[in-house]
C-alpha positions as CSV (number, residue, x, y, z in Angstrom):
1,M,96.9,-82.6,-136.0
2,K,100.2,-81.8,-137.7
3,E,98.5,-79.6,-140.2
4,M,96.8,-77.6,-137.4
5,A,100.1,-77.1,-135.6
6,R,101.6,-75.9,-138.9
7,Y,98.7,-73.4,-139.4
8,A,99.2,-72.2,-135.8
9,A,102.9,-71.7,-136.4
10,V,102.3,-69.8,-139.7
11,L,99.7,-67.6,-138.0
12,G,101.9,-67.0,-135.0
13,T,104.8,-66.0,-137.3
14,I,102.6,-63.6,-139.3
15,C,101.4,-62.0,-136.0
16,L,104.9,-61.7,-134.7
17,V,106.2,-60.1,-138.0
18,A,103.2,-57.7,-138.0
19,S,103.6,-56.7,-134.4
20,A,107.3,-56.1,-134.8
21,S,106.7,-54.0,-137.9
22,L,104.1,-51.9,-136.1
23,A,106.5,-51.4,-133.2
24,V,109.3,-50.3,-135.5
25,V,107.1,-47.9,-137.4
26,N,105.8,-46.5,-134.1
27,S,109.3,-45.9,-132.7
28,L,110.3,-44.2,-136.0
29,T,107.3,-41.9,-136.2
30,R,106.6,-41.1,-132.5
31,D,108.8,-38.0,-132.3
32,K,107.5,-36.6,-135.6
33,I,103.9,-37.2,-134.5
34,I,104.6,-35.4,-131.1
35,A,106.3,-32.5,-132.9
36,Q,103.4,-32.1,-135.4
37,A,100.9,-32.1,-132.5
38,Q,102.9,-29.4,-130.7
39,A,103.2,-27.3,-133.9
40,E,99.4,-27.6,-134.4
41,E,98.8,-26.5,-130.8
42,E,101.2,-23.6,-131.1
43,A,99.4,-22.5,-134.4
44,S,96.0,-22.7,-132.7
45,L,97.3,-20.6,-129.8
46,K,98.7,-18.0,-132.1
47,E,95.5,-17.9,-134.1
48,V,93.4,-17.1,-131.0
49,M,95.9,-14.7,-129.5
50,P,98.0,-13.3,-132.5
51,A,99.4,-10.4,-130.4
52,A,101.4,-12.8,-128.3
53,D,105.0,-13.4,-129.0
54,H,105.2,-16.7,-127.1
55,F,103.2,-18.9,-124.7
56,E,104.0,-20.5,-121.4
57,A,102.0,-23.6,-120.3
58,V,100.7,-23.5,-116.7
59,K,100.5,-27.0,-115.5
60,K,99.2,-28.9,-112.5
61,D,101.0,-32.3,-112.3
62,T,101.0,-33.3,-116.0
63,E,97.8,-31.5,-117.0
64,T,98.0,-28.2,-118.8
65,L,95.5,-25.8,-117.2
66,Y,96.0,-22.9,-119.5
67,Y,98.7,-20.9,-121.4
68,R,100.0,-17.5,-120.5
69,A,100.2,-15.3,-123.6
70,L,103.2,-13.1,-123.4
71,D,104.5,-10.2,-125.5
72,K,108.1,-9.7,-126.6
73,D,109.0,-8.2,-123.2
74,G,107.5,-11.1,-121.3
75,S,104.5,-9.1,-120.1
76,L,101.2,-10.9,-119.8
77,I,98.7,-10.0,-122.6
78,G,96.1,-12.6,-121.6
79,I,95.7,-16.4,-121.5
80,C,94.7,-19.1,-123.9
81,F,92.8,-22.2,-122.8
82,K,91.2,-25.4,-124.0
83,A,87.6,-26.1,-123.4
84,E,85.6,-29.2,-124.3
85,A,82.1,-30.5,-124.0
86,K,79.9,-33.2,-125.4
87,G,78.2,-32.1,-128.6
88,Y,75.5,-34.0,-130.5
89,S,77.7,-36.9,-131.7
90,S,81.2,-36.2,-130.4
91,T,83.3,-34.2,-127.9
92,V,83.9,-30.7,-129.3
93,Q,87.3,-29.3,-128.3
94,T,87.9,-25.5,-128.5
95,V,90.9,-23.2,-128.0
96,A,90.1,-19.7,-126.8
97,G,92.2,-16.6,-126.2
98,M,91.2,-14.2,-123.4
99,F,92.7,-10.8,-122.6
100,K,93.5,-9.7,-119.1
101,D,90.2,-7.8,-118.8
102,G,88.3,-11.0,-119.4
103,T,87.4,-10.2,-123.0
104,I,87.4,-13.2,-125.4
105,N,89.7,-12.4,-128.3
106,A,88.9,-15.4,-130.5
107,I,88.0,-19.1,-130.4
108,K,89.0,-22.0,-132.7
109,V,87.3,-25.4,-132.8
110,V,90.3,-27.8,-133.0
111,S,88.5,-31.1,-132.8
112,Q,85.0,-32.2,-133.5
113,N,83.2,-35.1,-135.3
114,E,79.7,-33.6,-135.5
115,T,77.1,-34.2,-138.2
116,P,78.4,-32.9,-141.5
117,G,76.5,-29.9,-142.8
118,L,74.9,-29.2,-139.4
119,G,77.1,-29.7,-136.4
120,T,80.3,-28.9,-138.3
121,K,79.0,-25.3,-138.7
122,V,80.6,-24.6,-135.3
123,T,83.9,-24.4,-137.1
124,E,82.7,-21.6,-139.5
125,P,83.5,-18.0,-139.0
126,S,79.8,-17.1,-139.0
127,F,79.7,-18.8,-135.6
128,T,83.2,-18.4,-134.1
129,D,83.4,-14.7,-134.9
130,Q,80.5,-14.1,-132.5
131,F,82.9,-14.6,-129.6
132,K,85.2,-11.8,-130.5
133,G,85.2,-8.9,-128.0
134,K,82.7,-10.6,-125.6
135,K,83.1,-10.7,-121.8
136,G,79.8,-12.6,-121.4
137,L,78.7,-15.1,-123.9
138,E,75.0,-14.6,-123.5
139,E,74.8,-12.8,-126.8
140,V,76.3,-15.6,-128.8
141,Q,73.6,-17.2,-130.9
142,A,73.4,-21.0,-131.3
143,I,73.2,-22.4,-134.8
144,T,69.7,-23.4,-136.0
145,G,69.8,-27.1,-136.6
146,A,73.0,-27.6,-134.6
147,T,71.8,-26.3,-131.3
148,I,73.4,-29.1,-129.2
149,S,76.8,-28.7,-130.9
150,S,76.9,-24.9,-130.8
151,R,75.6,-24.8,-127.2
152,A,78.4,-27.2,-126.3
153,V,81.0,-24.8,-127.6
154,I,79.3,-21.7,-126.0
155,D,78.8,-23.4,-122.6
156,S,82.3,-24.9,-122.4
157,V,84.1,-21.7,-123.4
158,A,81.9,-19.6,-121.0
159,K,82.5,-22.1,-118.1
160,K,86.3,-22.3,-118.6
161,A,86.6,-18.5,-119.1
162,E,84.7,-17.9,-115.8
163,E,87.0,-20.3,-114.0
164,L,90.1,-18.5,-115.3
165,K,89.0,-14.9,-114.9
166,G,90.1,-15.0,-111.3
167,I,93.6,-15.8,-112.5
168,L,93.6,-12.6,-114.5
169,N,91.9,-10.6,-111.7
170,A,89.2,-9.6,-114.2
171,P,85.9,-8.3,-113.1
């Protein structure tokens, strides 16, 4: 019985030390992780709307609805937005830039965990470049062998773009 209590005490001490170590590491790296995520988001926005000088988040409560893409004078160039949908094996998250007239400037797949060699083709320029200059996405071709993944990107971007066109007063 004494031996069991000793094992429990040792295990409890190990758990306490491990938990404390994780808490310390988390508190030391939290700000850096947040800053890195913000830098990656800013880079993605700049990639899909390179003409913009800066971006303003438009929020509802704590949720970001979209970003206003502004030039150096603060005039609206267009908007950037995030779209996501369930692909074949994961949620595919995309960032898109749209001009004031409702034309898609560019898209970038920022998060996916699709089947390597097939579903991951949604990140390749041969697929993403199809969105450039399009108002309607009916012409965008799905990827053979990755239809579910590519259709998720196409449908999510088209749906979100349609929702946000009213904000831009686009036809």
